[in-house]
C-alpha positions as CSV (number, residue, x, y, z in Angstrom):
1,X,89.3,-52.3,-34.4
2,X,86.1,-53.8,-36.0
3,X,82.8,-51.9,-35.3
4,X,81.6,-54.3,-32.3
5,X,84.8,-54.1,-30.9
6,X,85.3,-50.4,-30.9
7,X,82.3,-49.8,-28.4
8,X,84.0,-52.2,-25.8
9,X,87.5,-50.9,-26.0
10,X,88.9,-48.7,-23.1
11,X,88.5,-45.2,-23.6
12,X,92.1,-44.5,-23.2
13,X,93.2,-46.6,-26.3
14,X,91.8,-43.8,-28.6
15,X,91.8,-40.6,-26.2
16,X,94.8,-38.0,-26.7
17,X,97.2,-37.8,-24.0
18,X,98.0,-34.2,-24.6
19,X,95.6,-31.8,-22.7
20,X,95.9,-28.3,-22.8
21,X,94.8,-26.3,-19.5
22,X,94.7,-23.4,-18.1
23,X,93.9,-21.6,-14.6
24,X,90.8,-20.2,-13.8
25,X,91.8,-16.9,-12.9
26,X,93.3,-16.2,-16.4
27,X,91.9,-13.6,-18.5
28,X,89.3,-14.6,-21.7
29,X,91.8,-13.1,-23.9
30,X,94.7,-14.9,-22.9
31,X,92.4,-18.2,-23.3
32,X,91.5,-17.3,-26.7
33,X,95.3,-16.7,-27.5
34,X,96.2,-20.1,-26.3
35,X,93.1,-21.7,-28.2
36,X,94.5,-19.9,-31.4
37,X,98.2,-21.1,-30.8
38,X,97.3,-24.5,-30.2
39,X,94.7,-24.9,-32.8
40,X,92.2,-26.3,-30.6
41,X,88.4,-25.9,-30.0
42,X,88.5,-26.2,-26.6
43,X,90.4,-25.8,-23.4
44,X,90.3,-27.2,-20.0
45,X,90.2,-25.2,-16.8
46,X,92.1,-26.8,-14.1
47,X,93.9,-26.7,-10.7
48,X,96.5,-29.4,-9.3
49,X,95.3,-31.5,-12.6
50,X,91.9,-31.5,-11.2
51,X,89.4,-30.6,-14.0
52,X,87.3,-27.5,-12.9
53,X,85.5,-26.3,-15.9
54,X,85.8,-26.4,-19.7
55,X,85.7,-23.5,-22.4
56,X,85.1,-23.9,-26.0
57,X,84.3,-22.1,-28.8
58,X,80.5,-22.0,-28.3
59,X,81.4,-20.4,-24.8
60,X,82.9,-17.6,-26.7
61,X,80.0,-17.2,-28.9
62,X,77.2,-17.6,-26.6
63,X,79.0,-15.9,-23.3
64,X,81.3,-13.1,-24.7
65,X,80.5,-12.0,-28.4
66,X,76.8,-12.4,-28.5
67,X,76.5,-10.3,-25.3
68,X,79.2,-7.6,-26.6
69,X,81.6,-8.1,-23.3
70,X,85.1,-7.5,-23.7
71,X,87.4,-10.5,-23.2
72,X,89.9,-8.0,-21.4
73,X,87.6,-7.7,-18.3
74,X,86.6,-11.6,-17.9
75,X,88.1,-14.2,-16.2
76,X,88.1,-18.1,-17.5
77,X,86.1,-19.1,-14.3
78,X,83.1,-16.4,-15.4
79,X,82.4,-18.2,-18.8
80,X,83.5,-21.9,-18.2
81,X,81.2,-24.5,-18.4
82,X,81.2,-26.6,-15.1
83,X,81.1,-29.0,-13.6
84,X,83.0,-30.7,-16.3
85,X,81.5,-34.0,-17.6
86,X,84.2,-36.7,-17.5
87,X,84.9,-40.3,-18.3
88,X,87.1,-42.6,-16.6
89,X,90.0,-43.7,-18.7
90,X,88.8,-47.4,-18.1
91,X,85.3,-46.8,-19.3
92,X,84.0,-48.3,-22.5
93,X,84.0,-46.2,-25.6
94,X,80.2,-46.6,-25.7
95,X,79.8,-44.9,-22.3
96,X,81.7,-42.1,-23.8
97,X,79.4,-41.8,-26.8
98,X,76.3,-42.3,-24.3
99,X,77.8,-39.5,-22.4
100,X,78.3,-37.1,-25.4
101,X,74.8,-37.7,-26.9
102,X,73.0,-37.3,-23.5
103,X,74.5,-34.2,-22.7
104,X,74.8,-32.7,-26.2
105,X,78.6,-32.0,-26.3
106,X,81.7,-32.8,-28.4
107,X,84.3,-33.5,-25.9
108,X,84.9,-35.3,-22.7
109,X,87.7,-35.0,-20.0
110,X,89.4,-38.2,-19.4
111,X,90.3,-38.9,-15.7
112,X,92.3,-41.4,-13.8
113,X,90.8,-43.3,-10.6
114,X,91.7,-40.3,-8.5
115,X,89.7,-38.0,-10.8
116,X,93.4,-36.4,-12.4
117,X,93.4,-35.4,-16.0
118,X,94.7,-38.1,-18.2
119,X,93.6,-37.1,-21.6
120,X,90.7,-35.6,-23.8
121,X,88.2,-37.7,-26.0
122,X,86.3,-35.9,-28.9
123,X,83.4,-36.9,-31.0
124,X,85.9,-36.8,-33.9
125,X,88.3,-39.2,-32.1
126,X,85.5,-41.7,-32.5
127,X,83.9,-40.8,-35.9
128,X,87.3,-40.9,-37.8
129,X,87.8,-44.5,-36.8
130,X,84.4,-45.8,-38.0
131,X,81.3,-44.7,-40.3
132,X,78.5,-46.4,-38.3
133,X,78.8,-45.0,-34.8
134,X,75.9,-43.2,-33.4
135,X,77.7,-40.1,-34.0
136,X,76.8,-40.2,-37.4
137,X,73.2,-40.8,-36.5
138,X,73.0,-37.6,-34.0
139,X,74.8,-35.5,-36.6
140,X,72.5,-36.6,-39.7
141,X,69.9,-35.8,-37.0
142,X,71.1,-32.4,-36.4
143,X,71.1,-31.8,-40.3
144,X,67.6,-33.3,-40.9
145,X,65.4,-30.4,-42.7
146,X,62.3,-32.4,-43.1
147,X,60.0,-35.2,-41.8
148,X,61.1,-37.3,-44.7
149,X,64.7,-37.0,-43.4
150,X,63.5,-37.8,-39.7
151,X,61.4,-41.0,-41.0
152,X,64.6,-42.3,-42.9
153,X,66.7,-41.7,-39.7
154,X,64.3,-43.3,-37.5
155,X,64.3,-46.6,-39.4
156,X,68.1,-46.8,-38.9
157,X,67.6,-47.1,-35.1
158,X,67.0,-51.1,-35.0
159,X,70.5,-51.5,-36.9
160,X,72.0,-49.5,-34.1
161,X,70.2,-51.6,-31.3
162,X,71.2,-55.0,-33.2
163,X,74.8,-53.5,-33.4
164,X,74.9,-52.4,-29.8
165,X,73.5,-55.9,-28.5
166,X,75.9,-58.0,-30.7
167,X,78.8,-55.9,-28.9
168,X,78.4,-57.2,-25.5
169,X,76.9,-53.8,-24.0
170,X,74.7,-54.2,-20.9
171,X,71.2,-54.6,-21.5
172,X,70.2,-51.7,-19.5
173,X,73.0,-49.3,-21.0
174,X,71.1,-50.1,-24.2
175,X,67.9,-49.4,-23.3
176,X,69.1,-46.1,-22.0
177,X,70.7,-45.5,-25.4
178,X,67.3,-46.3,-27.0
179,X,65.6,-43.8,-25.0
180,X,68.3,-41.0,-25.7
181,X,68.0,-41.7,-29.2
182,X,64.0,-41.7,-29.1
183,X,64.2,-38.3,-27.1
184,X,66.3,-36.9,-29.9
185,X,64.1,-37.8,-32.7
186,X,61.2,-36.8,-30.9
187,X,62.5,-33.5,-30.0
188,X,63.7,-32.9,-33.7
189,X,60.2,-33.6,-34.9
190,X,58.6,-31.2,-32.4
191,X,61.3,-28.4,-33.8
192,X,60.4,-29.2,-37.4
193,X,56.5,-29.2,-36.8
194,X,57.1,-25.8,-34.9
195,X,59.0,-24.2,-37.6
196,X,57.1,-25.2,-40.3
197,X,53.7,-24.4,-38.7
198,X,53.9,-23.1,-35.2
199,X,56.6,-20.3,-34.8
200,X,54.2,-18.6,-32.7
201,X,53.7,-21.1,-30.2
202,X,53.3,-19.8,-26.7
203,X,55.9,-20.9,-24.6
204,X,53.8,-21.6,-21.3
205,X,53.6,-25.5,-22.0
206,X,55.5,-28.8,-21.9
207,X,55.0,-32.0,-23.7
208,X,55.6,-35.0,-21.6
209,X,56.7,-38.8,-22.2
210,X,54.7,-41.3,-20.2
211,X,55.1,-44.7,-19.1
212,X,58.1,-46.8,-20.4
213,X,59.2,-43.9,-22.1
214,X,58.8,-41.4,-19.3
215,X,60.9,-44.2,-17.6
216,X,63.6,-44.6,-20.1
217,X,62.7,-48.3,-20.5
218,X,61.6,-48.8,-24.0
219,X,62.7,-51.4,-26.3
220,X,61.5,-52.1,-30.0
221,X,57.9,-52.2,-29.2
222,X,57.5,-48.7,-28.8
223,X,54.2,-46.5,-29.4
224,X,53.4,-43.3,-28.3
225,X,52.4,-42.4,-24.6
226,X,52.5,-38.6,-24.2
227,X,50.7,-35.6,-22.8
228,X,50.7,-31.9,-22.6
229,X,50.4,-29.5,-19.8
230,X,50.0,-25.9,-20.1
231,X,49.7,-22.8,-17.9
232,X,46.6,-21.8,-16.5
233,X,47.1,-18.0,-17.6
234,X,47.2,-19.0,-21.3
235,X,44.4,-17.4,-23.1
236,X,41.9,-19.3,-25.3
237,X,43.8,-18.4,-28.9
238,X,47.2,-20.0,-27.3
239,X,45.2,-23.0,-26.0
240,X,43.7,-23.4,-29.4
241,X,47.3,-23.1,-30.9
242,X,48.4,-25.7,-28.8
243,X,45.6,-28.0,-29.6
244,X,46.1,-27.6,-33.2
245,X,50.1,-28.4,-32.8
246,X,49.4,-31.2,-30.6
247,X,47.4,-32.8,-33.7
248,X,49.9,-31.7,-36.1
249,X,52.6,-33.4,-33.9
250,X,51.0,-36.8,-33.3
251,X,50.4,-37.2,-36.8
252,X,54.2,-36.3,-37.7
253,X,55.4,-38.8,-35.2
254,X,53.2,-41.6,-36.5
255,X,54.4,-40.5,-40.1
256,X,58.3,-41.0,-39.1
257,X,57.3,-44.3,-37.5
258,X,56.3,-44.0,-34.2
259,X,52.8,-45.6,-33.8
260,X,50.1,-44.2,-32.1
261,X,48.8,-45.3,-28.8
262,X,45.8,-47.9,-29.4
263,X,44.8,-46.6,-25.8
264,X,44.5,-43.0,-27.2
265,X,47.0,-42.0,-24.6
266,X,48.2,-39.0,-26.6
267,X,48.6,-35.4,-26.4
268,X,46.1,-34.7,-29.5
269,X,43.3,-36.3,-27.4
270,X,41.6,-33.6,-25.0
271,X,42.0,-36.1,-21.9
272,X,45.7,-35.9,-22.2
273,X,46.2,-32.4,-22.9
274,X,45.2,-29.9,-19.9
275,X,46.2,-26.8,-17.9
276,X,48.3,-27.3,-14.7
277,X,45.3,-26.8,-12.5
278,X,43.1,-29.3,-14.5
279,X,45.9,-31.9,-14.2
280,X,46.0,-31.5,-10.6
281,X,42.2,-32.1,-10.2
282,X,42.5,-35.0,-12.5
283,X,45.2,-36.5,-10.6
284,X,43.2,-36.0,-7.2
285,X,40.4,-37.9,-8.9
286,X,42.3,-40.8,-10.0
287,X,43.9,-40.9,-6.5
288,X,40.9,-40.4,-4.2
289,X,38.7,-42.9,-6.4
290,X,41.1,-46.0,-7.0
291,X,39.0,-47.6,-9.7
292,X,41.2,-50.0,-11.8
293,X,40.8,-47.5,-14.8
294,X,42.1,-44.5,-12.7
295,X,44.8,-46.8,-11.3
296,X,45.9,-47.5,-14.9
297,X,45.7,-44.1,-16.0
298,X,47.5,-42.9,-12.9
299,X,50.4,-45.4,-13.5
300,X,50.9,-44.2,-17.0
301,X,50.7,-40.4,-16.1
302,X,52.8,-40.5,-12.9
303,X,56.0,-41.5,-15.0
304,X,55.8,-38.3,-16.7
305,X,59.2,-36.9,-18.1
306,X,59.6,-33.6,-19.9
307,X,60.7,-33.8,-23.5
308,X,60.3,-30.3,-24.7
309,X,59.1,-27.2,-22.6
310,X,59.1,-25.9,-19.1
311,X,60.2,-28.9,-17.0
312,X,59.1,-27.2,-13.8
313,X,55.8,-28.2,-14.6
314,X,56.8,-31.9,-14.3
315,X,58.2,-31.0,-10.6
316,X,54.9,-29.6,-9.6
317,X,53.0,-32.4,-10.7
318,X,55.4,-34.8,-9.0
319,X,55.3,-33.0,-5.7
320,X,51.6,-32.6,-6.0
321,X,51.3,-36.5,-6.3
322,X,53.5,-37.0,-3.3
323,X,50.8,-35.1,-1.5
324,X,47.8,-36.7,-2.8
325,X,49.3,-39.9,-1.8
326,X,50.2,-38.9,1.8
327,X,46.7,-37.5,2.2
328,X,45.0,-41.1,0.6
329,X,46.6,-43.8,2.4
330,X,44.4,-46.4,0.9
331,X,45.5,-45.5,-2.5
332,X,48.9,-47.6,-2.7
333,X,46.8,-50.8,-1.4
334,X,44.7,-50.4,-4.4
335,X,47.6,-50.1,-6.8
336,X,49.2,-53.2,-5.0
337,X,46.2,-55.2,-5.4
338,X,46.0,-54.2,-9.1
339,X,49.2,-55.5,-9.5
340,X,47.8,-59.2,-8.0
341,X,45.8,-59.4,-11.2
342,X,49.0,-60.5,-13.0
343,X,50.0,-63.7,-11.1
344,X,53.1,-65.4,-12.5
345,X,52.1,-68.2,-15.0
346,X,53.8,-71.1,-13.0
347,X,51.7,-74.4,-12.8
348,X,51.3,-76.7,-9.7
349,X,54.3,-78.9,-11.0
350,X,56.3,-75.7,-11.6
351,X,55.9,-75.6,-15.5
352,X,55.5,-72.3,-17.3
353,X,52.4,-71.7,-18.7
354,X,52.1,-70.4,-22.0
355,X,49.3,-69.2,-24.6
356,X,47.1,-71.9,-25.4
357,X,46.0,-70.8,-28.7
358,X,46.2,-68.0,-31.3
359,X,49.2,-66.6,-32.8
360,X,51.2,-66.7,-30.2
361,X,50.5,-70.1,-28.9
362,X,53.1,-71.8,-27.2
363,X,54.7,-68.3,-26.1
364,X,55.0,-66.2,-23.1
365,X,54.2,-62.7,-22.4
366,X,57.2,-61.4,-20.8
367,X,55.9,-58.0,-20.3
368,X,52.7,-59.4,-18.4
369,X,54.2,-61.8,-16.3
370,X,57.7,-60.2,-15.3
371,X,58.2,-56.9,-16.6
372,X,54.8,-55.2,-15.4
373,X,54.5,-56.9,-12.1
374,X,58.2,-55.8,-11.0
375,X,57.8,-52.2,-12.6
376,X,54.4,-51.6,-10.6
377,X,55.7,-53.2,-7.5
378,X,58.8,-51.3,-7.3
379,X,56.7,-47.9,-8.2
380,X,54.1,-48.5,-5.3
381,X,57.1,-49.2,-2.6
382,X,59.0,-46.3,-4.3
383,X,56.0,-43.8,-4.0
384,X,55.6,-44.8,-0.4
385,X,59.0,-43.4,0.2
386,X,58.5,-40.6,-1.8
387,X,60.5,-41.2,-4.9
388,X,58.7,-40.3,-8.2
389,X,61.6,-39.7,-10.3
390,X,63.9,-42.3,-12.5
391,X,63.6,-45.6,-14.0
392,X,62.7,-48.9,-12.3
393,X,66.4,-49.7,-11.6
394,X,67.0,-46.0,-10.4
395,X,64.3,-46.7,-8.0
396,X,65.6,-50.2,-6.7
397,X,68.8,-48.3,-5.9
398,X,67.0,-45.6,-4.1
399,X,65.1,-47.8,-1.9
400,X,68.3,-50.1,-1.4
401,X,69.8,-47.0,0.0
402,X,67.0,-46.2,2.0
403,X,66.9,-49.5,3.7
404,X,63.1,-49.9,3.3
405,X,63.0,-53.6,1.8
406,X,65.3,-56.4,2.4
407,X,68.4,-56.1,0.3
408,X,68.2,-59.6,-0.9
409,X,64.8,-59.4,-2.2
410,X,65.6,-56.2,-4.0
411,X,68.6,-57.5,-5.7
412,X,66.7,-60.7,-6.8
413,X,64.1,-58.0,-8.3
414,X,66.8,-55.9,-10.2
415,X,68.3,-59.0,-11.7
416,X,65.0,-60.6,-12.8
417,X,64.2,-57.4,-14.2
418,X,67.1,-56.8,-16.4
419,X,66.8,-60.8,-17.4
420,X,63.4,-60.0,-18.6
421,X,64.1,-57.0,-20.5
422,X,67.2,-58.6,-22.4
423,X,65.0,-61.6,-23.3
424,X,62.3,-59.3,-24.8
425,X,64.6,-57.4,-26.6
426,X,66.4,-60.2,-28.1
427,X,63.3,-61.7,-29.0
428,X,61.8,-58.6,-30.5
429,X,65.2,-58.1,-32.7
430,X,64.6,-62.0,-34.1
431,X,60.9,-61.0,-34.7
432,X,62.2,-57.9,-36.8
433,X,64.6,-60.4,-38.6
434,X,61.9,-62.3,-39.8
435,X,59.7,-59.6,-41.0
436,X,57.3,-59.9,-37.9
437,X,55.8,-56.9,-35.8
438,X,58.0,-56.9,-32.3
439,X,55.8,-58.4,-29.8
440,X,56.1,-58.8,-25.9
441,X,56.0,-62.6,-26.3
442,X,59.0,-65.1,-26.1
443,X,59.1,-68.3,-27.5
444,X,60.3,-70.4,-24.5
445,X,60.9,-73.4,-26.4
446,X,63.9,-71.5,-28.1
447,X,65.6,-70.9,-24.8
448,X,68.7,-72.9,-23.5
449,X,68.6,-74.8,-19.9
450,X,70.2,-71.9,-18.6
451,X,67.5,-69.4,-19.8
452,X,64.9,-71.6,-18.7
453,X,66.0,-71.9,-15.3
454,X,66.4,-68.2,-15.0
455,X,62.9,-67.6,-16.2
456,X,61.8,-69.5,-13.5
457,X,63.7,-68.0,-11.1
458,X,62.4,-64.6,-12.4
459,X,58.9,-65.8,-12.2
460,X,59.3,-67.0,-8.7
461,X,60.7,-63.7,-8.0
462,X,57.7,-62.0,-9.4
463,X,55.4,-64.5,-7.0
464,X,57.7,-63.3,-3.9
465,X,57.4,-59.4,-4.5
466,X,53.4,-59.9,-5.2
467,X,53.6,-61.6,-1.7
468,X,55.4,-59.3,0.0
469,X,53.1,-56.6,-1.3
470,X,50.1,-58.6,-0.1
471,X,51.4,-58.8,3.4
472,X,52.9,-55.0,3.4
473,X,49.4,-53.4,2.6
474,X,47.1,-55.9,4.2
475,X,45.4,-56.8,1.0
476,X,43.1,-59.7,2.3
477,X,41.3,-56.6,4.2
478,X,40.9,-54.5,0.7
479,X,37.7,-55.2,-1.1
């Protein structure tokens, strides 16, 4: 089985069929005896062949031994990890890898269409088949002891993306996988910086990803967009430590190969490193005074997602955003008007307008023409519906379930967004192969007839979305 084909094979082809199970009321001592007797490191807890939980060596270490508890007095249900993370037997192996890396686990319970246990899949089952799977990347990442190690690993991500794309994996799954790899690299970088320089860093702060990284929509053109929020109760010494840490961290991220943001949207800059109350004040300023600059700043920050630290600050800020938007009805209209600044480049006779001069002459900026208007348009409609979490596609699906926008229109938006992201990703990989820096530009002369037709449809979908926003928010009356 060659490597590209491996990832698109069904899980059932490599999963073990024999699954050792136990009931939830069995004692921990008996569980340990079963695991020892069968020479296994994990046991599924089930009822009527339905998975209820799982107990692993890690559960014994963290929940029993480290706490000095007696295994005679505990039942399986008291320490099992639940709910069980499962994978269907017909799911791709890639999806199993994705779930394992996302949840930092080493095994998945395999189930049939009825949810019944049909097998068990471990990371070893995958690793032993191949030497170039993402598991080796994750394993090496766990063992990385320096920024130099991390720099080498980060440089391997492009090869992975090429590998996944050639395997026929869906574009959006690849984008999500890129995000998880990037998260893992960033977290490891944070851990190394703290271990080497800031072991006494206070706990009351969070490092946030913003923009496309916050939405988990990164491709290969990825620079830094991040921020820090910290508790108001931290004393001045702790605030200084966080400042120094943020400066060191941003430098470390640049060193390992994640470029700094040209616009300065990074936690090392004071404007993007604030206390919780300060962020609330700034959000009020941005939303109550929707200048183009404030809208741009808001749009970048509003996709915040916690990478490291206390996740409760993220929820507090997003709830604050919902409240402010509800109190400032014109804000959404001004956001929508900002989207109108990016009309689709379609000529009078339906031809696609490209750059007329410069480095990208004859090419189309796919981000500005399609991806940005769709991302922002969906963000506006979602915010009106009280949706602040998730990716663009997550938000589209939430809007569909709420019946707030015509289903046909939203499905066209979804299809066009996926097409544009795929086009950008493939173009960026070709640029890298040619020794160029990845950009957002696509050479439309190299597209086939089907791709050209699909591109024109996507541009028309953007035009329709903008028209919908113009009517919905009465933009002709907004100055």
